[in-house]
N, C-alpha and C positions, 0 to 999 in steps of 0.2 A: 885271408880275406874271405868273406861270406859269399855264398852263391845267391843271387837275387832272382825273383821271378822274372820272366821275360818282359812282362808289361809292368813297368814301375808304377802305373796308376793304380794297380791292385795291391800295392805293397802293404798298406795299412787296413786292408779289408779282411774279414774272417775267410779262412781257406774255403774253397768251393765244397759243398756237400756237408758242412758243419752245421749242426742244429743247435741253437742255444736253448731250445725248450727244456724246461725242468732244471735249469741252472742259473745262477746269477752271472750274466754276461761278463760284467766287470771283473769277476774273479779270475777270468781266463786272460786278462791282460798281462802282458810281459811274462806269460808262462807260469803265472803264480799257481793256479790250481793244478796244472799238470805236474809241476815240481813237487807240490806237497803230496799229491796222489801217489806219485812214483816213490817218494820217501816212505809213505805209509803202506806200500805194497798193495794199493787198491787199483781196480780198473780205471783207466783214464776217462770213462764216461760217468764215473761216480760223482754226483753232486755233493758240494760241501754245503752244510746247512747254516749259512750265515755269510755275512759280507766281510771280505778281506780288505784291509787298507792297501791301496794300489800304489802309493808313493809316499816318500818322506815329506812331512810338512811340520812346521813348527808348533801347530796346535794339536787337535785331536787326531788328525790324520784322515778323517772321514770326509773332508772337503775336497780331496783330489778328484773324486768322482761326483759330478754334479748331482744334487739331490740325495746323495747317500745319507747324510746326517738326518735329513728330514724323514726319509724312509725308515732308517733305523729307529728314530725316535717314535714315529707314529705307530709302527707295527711292533716296536720292542723286539726288533730282529737281533738274533745273536751276531756278534761282530768281533773281529780279531784285529788288533793293532800291532804295531812293530815293537816299539821300545817303551821304557818307563816314562819318557816325556809325554808320549801320546796317551798312555794309560792314566797318568796324573791329569792331563787336560780333559780327558773323557770323564773322569770322576768329578772334577770341578764343574763340568758342564751338566751334571746330573745323569750321565750316561754310565752308571756304575756297573752295568752288567756285561761290559766288554772284557775280553781276555787278551793278554799279551802273548804273542807266539813268535816274535822276531820276524824279520823280513824273510819272505819265502825264498829269496835267492840264497840264504844261508843254508837251506836244505838241499841245494842242488849238488850233483856230483862234480859239476864244474868248479864249484867253490871249494869243495874238499880237496881237489887236485890243483888248485890255482898256484900253490907255492912252487910246483914243479915247472911253471911256465917261465920260459926265458924272456927276460926284458930286452926290448929294443931301444934305440935312441930316439924314440918318437915322443913328441908332445902331443897328446890327444886333446883336441878342443871339442867340447860338447855344448854348443850354444843352446839357449832356450828354444823350444819348438815354437812355431809361429802361427799355427792354424792358417796356413795359406788359403787364399791368396792375399792376405791382408798385410804381409810384410813388404817393406820397401827394399827393392833389390840393391839400391845404393847403400842402404844400411848393412847389408851382407858384405858388400865390397869393403866398406870401411872396417867391419869386423875382421875380415880375412886379412887386410893390410896390417892391422894392429897385431893379430895373433901370430902371423908369420914373422914379424919383426921381433916379437917377444920370444918366440920359440928359438929363432936363430941366435938371439943374444944369450940363450941358455945353452947353445951348442947342440940343439935338438932339431929334429926334422918335424915340421908341422903336419898334422893330419886332422882334418875335420870329420867328425861323426854327426850326421844330421838326423833329426827326427824324420820318419817317413813323410809327414806332411810337407817338409821342406825338400826332402830328397826327390820327390816326385816332380818338382818344378824345374824345368830346364833353365829358366832364367836365373834361379838361385844357384844352381850348380855352376852355371857359367860365370856368375859374379865372383864366386869364391875361387874357382879353379883358375880364372884369368889372373888372380893375384898370387898364383904359385902355390896354392894350398890344395893338395889332393883331397878328395871327398869319399867317405864310405858311409855305410849305414848298417846297423845290426839287424835291420828287418823290422816288419810290422809287429805290433804287440801281440797279434794272434798267431803269428807263424811259429811252427814247431822249431825247437831249438834256440829260441830267443835267449834264454838265460846262458846257455853255453856260449853263444857268440858274444854276448856282452861281457861276461867274465873273461873270456879269452882276450878280448880286445883291451879291457882295462888292465889285465894282469901283464900283458905284453908291452905296456907303455911304461916309459920312465916317469912321466908326469901327466896328470889329467887336469885340464882347466875347464871349469864351468863359469858361467857369468852370473849365477845365483847359487844359493845353497839348495841342493837337490839330492835325489837318491844317488846318482853317480858320484857326487862329492864324497859321500860316506863309504860307498862301495870301494872306491879307489883307495882311500885312506885305510880302510879296514884290510885291504890286500897288501898294505905296506908301501903303497906308492904315494909319492908326493901329489897332494891334492890342493889345487889353488883355485880361489874365486876371485875373478877379476873381469873387467870390462862392464859394458852396460847391457843389462838384460834386454832382450828383444821385446818391445811392448807392441801389441797388435795395433795396426794402424787405425783401426776403427774404435779404439778404446783410449780415452784421455789418460795421459800419464798419471795425473793426480788421483785417478780412480784405481790405480794398480799399485798399491802400497803394501803389499804382503811383506812381512819381515824377512821372508826368504830372499827378497831382492834388495834389502837394505844392507849395503856393504859395511856400514858402521856397526850394525848389529851383529853381522857375521864375524867381524873382526873381534868384537868383544866376546862373543859366545864361543868362537872356534878360532883362536889366533893362529892355529897351524894352517888355516886356509889362506893366510896372508904371508907368513914367513916360510912356508914350505917345510916346517918341522914335522916330526912324527905325530900323527893324529890317529894312530891305529886304535888305541884303547878308547878314546872319545868316540870314534866312529862306530866301533863295535857296540858301544853302549847305546848310541842313537839308533842302530839297527836292531837293537833288542837281542843281542847274543845271549844274554842272561836268561831269556825266555824260551830259547830253543828246547824243544821237547823230544822225547823218544817217540819212535813211530807209534807205539801203543797209546801213549798219553795223548798225542796229536789226534789219533784216530777216535778215541773216546770223546775228545773235546769237540771235534769239528763234524762228525757224522751224526751226532744226536742219538746214537744207539744206546739203548738200555738193555739189560739182560732180558727183559720181557719182549722187546722188539726182536732181539735175536732169536728168541725161543719161538715167536710166531712164524719166523721165516725158516725154521728148521723142521726136521722130521719129528721132533719132540711135540709139535703142536697137533699131530694127527689125532691122538686120542681125544683131545679137547674138541677138535673139529667134528668128531663123531659122537660126542656126548649128547644123548637125547635130552637131558635137562637143559643144557646150554641152547640147544636148537629148538626148544618148545616155543612155538609161535602163538600159543594160546593167549588170548587177551591182548596181544600186541597191536592188532588193528584198531581196537577201541582206544588204546593209549595213544597211538600215533594220530588218530583222528581228532582226539581231544586237544592234543598239543598243537595241531595245525588248525584248530578251529578258529583262531583269530584271523586267519586269512583264507580266502576261498579260491585262490588262483594258482594252485599248485598242480601241475599236470605231469611233472617229472621230478624224480628224486635220485640223487647220487649218494650212496652211503659209503663213507670212507671207513674201512675197517669192518666189512659186512660179515666176516666169518663165513659159515656155511649157508647164510641167507635167511635166518628166521625173520628179520625185519623186512627183507625183500618180499618174502612170502606174505606178510602182513600188508604191505603196500599193494601187492597184487590183488589182495581181497578188496582193497579200497579202489581198485581200478586206476591206480596211478602207475605210470611207467617207471620201473625201478632198475637202477644199475648199481654196480658196486666196485669197490677197490679193495683188495685184500692181499697181504703178503704171503699168507700161508698157502702152500701148494695144495694140500688135501682139502682144506676149507673152500678154496677158490674152485677146485674141481667139483665138489659137491654142489655149490651154487650154480655152476655152469651146467651141470647135469640136469638141474631143475629148470633150465631154460633161461637163466639170467646172464646178462652181459657183465662180466666181472674182469677188471683190469688188474694185473699184478702191480703192486705199489704200496707205499706207506707214507705217512707224514714224516717230516714236514714238506717233502716235495713229491708231488703226485704227477706222473707223466701224462697228463691230460690238459686239453686246451682250457682257456679261461671260459667262465660262464657256461659250464657244462650242463647244468640242470636248473630248474626253477628253485629247488631247495636242496641243500646239501646237509646230510644227516651224519652225525658222529655220536655213537652210543657206547660209553664205557671204554673209550679209546685213550683219552688224554691222560688217564691215571697210569698208563704204561709209558708215558713220555717223561723225559727229564724235565723238572719244572722250568728251567731256563730256556727250554725249547718250546714251551706251550703257546707263547704268543706267536711264534713263527708258524706253528701248526694251525692256529685259529686264522691267521692271515691267509694260510693256503686254502682253508675251507671257504673263506670269503672270496678268494680269487675264483674258485671253482663255481660259486653260486651266481645265478642271475639275479635272485631276489631275496632269498632267505637262507639263514643257517639255523639248524635245530640241534642243540646239544643235550644229550642225556649223560649225566656224570654222577660220580660219587663224591660228595663233599666230605672228604676225610680230613682229620687232623693232620698237621705236619708230621712227617716220618713216613713209615711204611706200614702196610697192612696186607698180610698174605702175599708178600712179594710185590705189591703195587706201590707206586711212588705216591706220597702224600697229596691231598687235594689242593685246590686253589680257588681264588675268586674268579670264577669263570664269567660272571657277569661284567666284572671290570675289565677282563681280557677282551671280551667282545666289544665293550665300549671303546677300549684303546684302539681297536681295529676299525673304528668308525661306524660300528653297528648301533642300531637302536633296538633295545629290548621291547618286544611287543607283548610277550606273555611269559609267564614263569609259573612253574608248579612242581608238585611232587606226586609221584604215582607209586602205588603199593599193590597193584593187582596183577602184575606179571613179572617174569624173570628178566627185568631190565634194570639199568641204573635208575636210581630213584628220582633225582632232581633233574629238571629240564628247563631250558631257556630257548625260546623262539625269538630270533632277531632279524630285522631287515638289514639289508647290505647296502647301506648308503643310498645314493640315488637310483641304485638298480632296482629298489623295491617300488619306485614310482610307477603309476600306470603308464603303459607304453602308448 
């Protein structure tokens, strides 16, 4: 049995002191991000560069998190789904840049050791969560009566495992326990150890009963436990039943698609397929896929970048002030600039000549130190997740950075530049042919990427007078660029 926090009202809240800044908060639900990072041998505060499917669904898997599909589509964010069903649905929906990685729970130590867990004579009931306070307590009482009778007919002891939203309600607990069904909970989605507790509870049960097809339906079957779908899914009291028609709650569909959820037969192979066991990757493969690292980014963060940081040709600021002034000439309201990937600061020096407050972000320790010694405020970091607040400066500058980034990560990088900008984004890049040049990753349609992130191109040009990337684009950042 798990140890719960003293105050049940905090059960589904992020633990105190935990900051979601710089990460996708939903990636941390159910211990997904922590599980993957532990498997990859990375620090637990390492952000994953993309969205992770948070639960099994019959479609793309992206709709379990409200707004996720819209965000992924609009910003072309990297995303990672569980199984082949979800990957096919994404491709059919025009979301062809996703990757299958399998359910994060499959990477946990608890899952690897689950076969050693001794089964009890328990029938574990996991009813749909209710988003309290909209459930009707009389409905919980009816569910408990039905579940208790069914479990005892199977010669098993009933045990209810509630979602935290239901577990924190005294009336719900009383309605179920009064019918002779003990209640437990594996904890809030953000609490450490969630995967271990969930796997332990499922693996120790003889049978798991859900009232709709959901993640635990497949987890239980994949662990070799009987997994049954029965009963009436709990529909929120403020939502008309005819508006809640997802196939996951259609028992006829479930019976046709997964007959083992009705007759209690062995569903292990089918469940592993739905969970994406075929997509499970090695730590090295998963790290390369989810962190967005390229050899160039790794190089900039290592001691190998020191000679580049001190190269006088690279750091020559001659002519840069004129180039930057010309590129920003279409707008006259820039008083602060943040350069992401500033190196030792040649562009920061040029901005200082223009009397513009300049700040930087740089992964390389030596380059960052040189810029700081020159009096600039430079933060350690790199795209596509920069550890700074939204709307950090009037204009965000990136010059010759995106060619070092994997092509499928560039949209996320530009989306991050947009997040950091109050009004404008200015890109200087090399428009290279596909492939590689001098160790750099091939070019891209940067104007289209800006457009896909909701930006409006205000000016575009080519410079040939200084040691900077040649082609530039100045874009407004949606309604942030409107006069205040």
